[in-house]
C-alpha positions in Angstrom: -19.8 8.6 15.3 -20.3 9.9 18.8 -24.1 10.0 18.4 -24.1 6.3 17.9 -22.4 5.6 21.2 -24.6 4.8 24.2 -22.3 6.8 26.5 -22.4 10.5 26.3 -18.9 11.6 25.4 -19.3 15.4 25.7 -21.1 17.7 28.0 -22.4 21.2 27.2 -22.5 24.0 29.7 -24.9 27.0 29.8 -22.2 29.1 28.2 -22.1 26.9 25.1 -18.8 25.5 26.1 -18.2 21.9 25.1 -15.8 19.8 27.2 -15.2 16.0 27.1 -16.5 13.8 29.8 -14.4 10.9 31.1 -15.7 8.6 28.3 -15.0 11.4 25.7 -11.4 11.7 26.9 -10.9 7.9 27.0 -12.1 7.3 23.5 -9.3 9.1 21.6 -6.7 7.6 24.0 -8.0 4.1 23.3 -8.5 4.3 19.6 -5.7 6.8 18.8 -2.7 4.4 18.8 -4.2 1.9 16.4 -5.0 4.7 14.0 -1.4 6.0 14.3 -0.1 2.5 13.5 -2.4 2.3 10.5 -1.1 5.7 9.3 2.5 4.6 9.8 1.9 1.4 7.8 0.3 3.2 5.0 3.2 5.6 4.8 5.6 2.6 4.8 3.7 1.0 1.9 4.0 4.1 -0.2 7.7 3.3 -0.8 6.6 0.4 -3.0 4.3 2.5 -5.3 7.2 3.5 -7.6 9.0 0.2 -7.5 8.5 -2.1 -10.5 8.1 -5.8 -9.6 6.3 -8.8 -10.9 6.4 -11.5 -13.6 6.4 -11.2 -17.4 5.8 -14.2 -19.7 6.9 -13.8 -23.3 6.1 -16.4 -26.1 8.2 -15.7 -29.1 10.1 -17.2 -32.0 13.6 -18.5 -31.5 15.3 -15.9 -33.7 13.4 -13.0 -32.0 14.3 -14.3 -28.6 18.0 -14.7 -29.4 18.7 -11.6 -31.4 16.0 -9.0 -30.5 14.5 -9.6 -27.0 17.4 -11.2 -25.1 19.9 -8.3 -25.8 17.2 -5.8 -24.6 16.2 -7.9 -21.6 19.8 -8.2 -20.2 19.9 -4.5 -19.4 16.2 -4.4 -18.3 16.7 -7.3 -15.8 19.8 -5.7 -14.4 17.9 -2.4 -13.9 14.8 -4.1 -12.4 15.9 -7.1 -10.4 12.4 -7.6 -8.9 10.9 -8.4 -12.3 11.1 -12.0 -13.3 10.9 -12.8 -17.1 10.0 -16.1 -18.5 10.6 -16.6 -22.3 8.8 -19.4 -24.1 10.3 -20.2 -27.5 7.7 -21.4 -29.9 9.2 -23.5 -32.7 6.0 -24.2 -34.5 
């Protein structure tokens, strides 16, 4: 990355010691905070990775909806309030 910059960011001494120039010191100070913010946001997003959420659409017969699925869905919906379930009863 530093080689692509027009400004020299580091200087070498005869003793093979490398030290930052003014531009080299300024670069991390300038771009550091945005990267810290990105890292913090990525960490905050990780709390959602184990959280179940979304929509489920079920098309079923009336008997199955009333006697099989609904009794199971009551507990499921209580345990996972961020999941929305739509049941379409097919009478055909």
